[in-house]
C-alpha positions as CSV (number, residue, x, y, z in Angstrom):
1,M,0.0,0.0,0.0
2,R,1.3,3.4,-0.9
3,K,2.1,5.9,1.8
4,L,-0.2,8.9,2.2
5,T,1.7,11.9,1.1
6,R,1.1,15.5,2.1
7,K,-0.9,16.0,-1.0
8,K,-3.2,13.0,-0.2
9,W,-3.9,14.5,3.3
10,K,-5.2,17.6,1.5
11,D,-7.6,15.6,-0.7
12,P,-11.1,17.0,-0.1
13,G,-12.6,13.5,0.3
14,I,-10.1,12.5,3.0
15,V,-10.6,15.8,4.8
16,M,-14.4,15.4,4.7
17,V,-14.3,11.8,6.0
18,I,-12.1,12.8,8.9
19,I,-14.4,15.7,9.9
20,L,-17.6,13.6,9.6
21,S,-15.9,10.8,11.6
22,I,-15.0,13.2,14.4
23,I,-18.5,14.7,14.5
24,S,-20.0,11.2,14.6
25,L,-17.6,10.0,17.3
26,I,-18.6,13.0,19.5
27,V,-22.3,12.3,19.1
28,W,-21.9,8.5,19.9
29,I,-19.7,9.2,22.9
30,W,-22.2,11.8,24.2
31,W,-25.3,9.6,23.5
32,P,-25.6,8.0,27.0
33,A,-25.9,11.4,28.7
34,D,-29.5,11.8,29.5
35,T,-29.7,15.6,29.4
36,F,-32.9,16.8,27.8
37,V,-33.8,20.2,26.4
38,G,-37.4,20.7,25.2
39,G,-38.1,17.0,25.8
40,I,-35.3,15.9,23.3
41,S,-31.9,14.5,24.3
42,L,-29.0,16.8,23.7
43,A,-27.5,14.1,21.5
44,G,-30.7,14.4,19.3
45,W,-30.2,18.1,19.1
46,A,-26.6,17.6,18.2
47,M,-27.6,15.2,15.4
48,F,-30.1,17.8,14.1
49,V,-27.5,20.5,14.1
50,C,-25.0,18.1,12.4
51,F,-27.4,17.9,9.5
52,F,-26.7,21.5,8.6
53,I,-22.9,21.0,9.3
54,W,-22.9,18.0,6.9
55,L,-24.9,20.0,4.3
56,A,-22.3,22.8,4.5
57,L,-19.5,20.3,4.3
58,T,-21.0,18.7,1.2
59,V,-21.4,22.0,-0.5
60,T,-17.8,22.9,0.4
61,Y,-16.6,19.5,-0.9
62,V,-18.4,20.0,-4.3
63,V,-17.0,23.5,-4.7
64,W,-13.6,22.4,-3.7
65,M,-13.6,19.5,-6.1
66,E,-14.9,21.6,-9.0
67,R,-12.0,24.1,-8.4
68,L,-9.5,21.3,-8.3
69,E,-10.8,19.8,-11.5
70,K,-10.8,23.2,-13.3
71,K,-7.2,23.7,-12.1
72,E,-6.2,20.3,-13.5
73,M,-7.8,21.0,-16.9
74,Q,-5.9,24.2,-17.4
């Protein structure tokens, strides 16, 4: 298997997977905490907020990839 070079660590897909993994890990670690706000667990609220974070990350990923592809074509 090839080593991950500095360029690979800056690949948008790898960056996005790392960020999403960290967010998911935080929610899963926090899940057993039975703290409720408005009748909903804080972990549930975190998952709701994460939807918008994931949406922003997806838009960022698409824009980033488009710019990289444009740069390669020139």
